[in-house]
C-alpha positions as CSV (number, residue, x, y, z in Angstrom):
1,C,-0.1,0.0,0.0
2,V,1.6,3.2,-1.2
3,V,-0.2,5.3,1.5
4,R,1.0,3.1,4.3
5,A,4.6,3.2,3.0
6,V,4.4,7.1,2.6
7,L,3.1,7.4,6.1
8,R,6.0,5.3,7.5
9,W,8.6,7.3,5.7
10,T,6.8,10.5,6.9
11,E,6.7,9.2,10.4
12,F,10.5,8.6,10.2
13,Y,11.1,12.2,9.0
14,A,8.9,13.6,11.6
15,H,10.8,11.7,14.2
16,E,14.4,12.7,12.9
17,S,13.4,16.5,12.7
18,C,15.4,18.3,15.1
19,G,12.6,20.8,15.7
20,K,14.6,23.9,15.2
21,C,12.8,25.2,12.1
22,T,9.0,25.7,12.1
23,P,8.3,24.3,8.6
24,C,10.0,21.0,9.3
25,R,8.8,20.7,12.8
26,E,5.2,21.7,12.5
27,G,4.8,20.5,8.7
28,T,6.1,16.9,9.3
29,Y,3.8,16.6,12.3
30,W,0.7,17.7,10.1
31,L,1.9,15.5,7.3
32,V,1.8,12.4,9.6
33,Q,-1.7,13.5,11.0
34,I,-3.3,13.6,7.6
35,L,-1.8,10.7,6.2
36,D,-2.9,8.8,9.2
37,R,-6.4,9.9,8.8
38,L,-6.2,8.8,5.2
39,E,-4.8,5.3,6.1
40,H,-7.6,4.7,8.7
41,G,-10.4,5.9,6.5
42,E,-11.1,9.3,8.0
43,G,-9.6,11.4,5.1
44,T,-11.1,13.2,2.4
45,E,-10.1,14.1,-1.2
46,A,-9.5,17.7,0.2
47,D,-6.7,16.1,2.3
48,L,-4.7,15.4,-0.8
49,E,-4.7,19.1,-1.6
50,K,-3.7,20.0,1.9
51,L,-0.9,17.5,1.7
52,L,0.3,19.2,-1.3
53,D,-0.2,22.7,0.1
54,L,1.8,21.6,3.2
55,C,4.5,20.1,1.0
56,D,4.7,23.4,-0.9
57,N,5.2,25.4,2.3
58,I,7.9,23.1,3.6
59,L,10.0,22.6,0.4
60,G,12.9,25.1,0.4
61,R,11.9,26.6,3.7
62,S,13.7,24.5,6.2
63,F,17.3,24.9,7.6
64,C,18.4,21.6,6.2
65,A,17.5,19.0,3.5
66,L,15.3,17.0,5.9
67,G,12.2,19.1,5.1
68,D,12.8,18.8,1.4
69,G,13.2,15.0,1.8
70,A,10.0,14.8,3.8
71,T,8.0,16.3,0.9
72,S,9.3,14.1,-2.0
73,P,7.7,10.7,-1.2
74,I,4.4,12.6,-0.6
75,T,4.3,14.8,-3.8
76,S,5.6,12.0,-6.0
77,S,3.1,9.3,-4.6
78,I,0.3,11.6,-5.1
79,Q,1.3,12.4,-8.6
80,Y,1.8,9.0,-9.7
81,F,-0.5,6.9,-7.4
82,R,-3.4,9.3,-6.7
83,D,-5.9,6.5,-7.4
84,E,-4.7,4.5,-4.3
85,Y,-5.2,7.7,-2.2
86,I,-8.6,8.1,-3.6
87,A,-9.4,4.4,-3.0
88,H,-8.5,4.8,0.8
89,V,-11.0,7.8,0.8
90,E,-13.9,6.0,-1.0
91,K,-13.5,2.7,0.7
92,G,-13.0,4.1,4.4
93,G,-9.5,3.0,4.8
94,C,-6.9,0.9,3.2
95,P,-8.5,-1.3,0.4
96,F,-5.6,-3.8,0.4
97,D,-5.4,-6.9,2.7
98,P,-2.0,-6.6,4.6
99,M,-2.3,-10.5,4.8
100,A,-2.2,-10.8,1.0
101,S,1.5,-9.5,0.8
102,T,2.5,-12.4,2.8
103,L,0.5,-14.9,0.7
104,F,3.4,-16.6,-0.8
105,A,5.7,-16.2,2.4
106,A,4.0,-19.1,4.0
107,G,5.1,-21.4,1.2
108,A,8.5,-20.0,0.6
109,G,11.2,-22.6,0.4
110,V,8.7,-25.4,0.0
111,R,9.1,-27.5,-3.2
């Protein structure tokens, strides 16, 4: 799930932020909040525009490259996988079964 992967990356960036600059400190916090809402079925299509607006306000405005790095997975995933974000909104959460990704793991090594 792209949304879940981007949420995990963004949680990492929020955790690693030193907190010295407002765009990064506050921006990454809010990026995580919105992505979490989307992942758990509480998001709206308007949240996608909020994410892009937040990314626009962070990009180039933080003291170091962490802020810029935090925006990249979000902007590129919305650009290339917008349909997955929309599916989260329309289906009330992640439409992908997390167990399906381990479908073949149970039989790994069995011939």
